[in-house]
N, C-alpha and C positions, 0 to 999 in steps of 0.2 A: 721767288715762291709766292706761290697763290694768295690773294688775301682770306681765304678760308683756310687754305695749312698754317697761315699768318695766326690768325686767331685760334684755332685748335691747339698749336704751340702756347701761345699766350695761356690759355685753358689749363693746360696740360701743368704750365708752370705754379699755375696759382691754387693747383690741387692741392686739397688736404690728405695726409697720411692716414690709413686706418688704423682704428684703436679697438684694440683687442682685450676680452677680459682672461685673468689667468681662471683657473678651473676654482680657487676658493672664492675670487670675488663673482662670478657666474652662480656658484651656490649661493649665496647671498641674497645677490638679487632673485634669484626662485625662491628663497624662501618666504612662505605668504606672511610671515609675523614682520618683517622689515617692514619701517614704517614710511609710508610714501614719501613724507620729506628725505630721508636717506636715499631712496629708490631714484626720486626726482633728480636728488643733488650729484649721484654718479653717473644717470644719463648724461645729465647737462656737462659734468667734466666730460666723458666720452665724445660729446659734440664739441667744445672747445678744445678739448687735444687734437681732435682730427683736423680742426678749421687752422689752428696754429702751428700743426707738425710737431707739437709737442711743446710750444712755446707759452704755455699757460700764465697770464698774469698773475704775479705770486707766488710762484711758487718757489721753493728751494731745494739747491744741490749742493751735494759734497764738491770740493776741490780734487777730491779722491776720487770720485765717481759724479761725475757731469750728468752722466746719461740715463743715472736713476733721480726722482725726482719726488719732491712730496707737495700736496697741497690742502691746505683746509676745505673740507666739505660744509657748507652752510655758513650763514652768516658769522663771520669771525671764528670760523671752524667749530662752531655751537654742536654740530652733529659727529663731527672726529676730522681725522686725517686720511687722504689717500695719496698712495706711492705709485708711482709709473716708472717706465722705461723708454727712453727713446732709443729707438733703435734704425740711426739714421744709417749706418754705413750698409746695410742688410741690401740683396738685390733690388728687394721691393720692399721700401723705408717702410716702418710702421712704429707704434707705441703699445705698451700694454698694460692694462692697468693691474697692476701685481698683489695690492693687498689693502686693506681699507681697515682702519683702526677706528671703531665705533665709539664713541663716549657715551 
């Protein structure tokens, strides 16, 4: 294997997974009345989900549904809670932020 192919292979292994928004979360983000803090928290969460392949620090998951996870938004969850699903076994692994519960 050439050096370039080896580097490419290593890069691909470290690459994150796409993070998509459900329709309801996309509508929330498009709402001009959503607070900038909430918008930023959701955007930052999507980046962290991508980079960690869904292994966001501080997430909780049910033992029955480990692919469905919840994570607080904002410092100590002051903005609300987001739920996301890790679809690791798909042909193209990805994550979806399915719901945001705003406080």
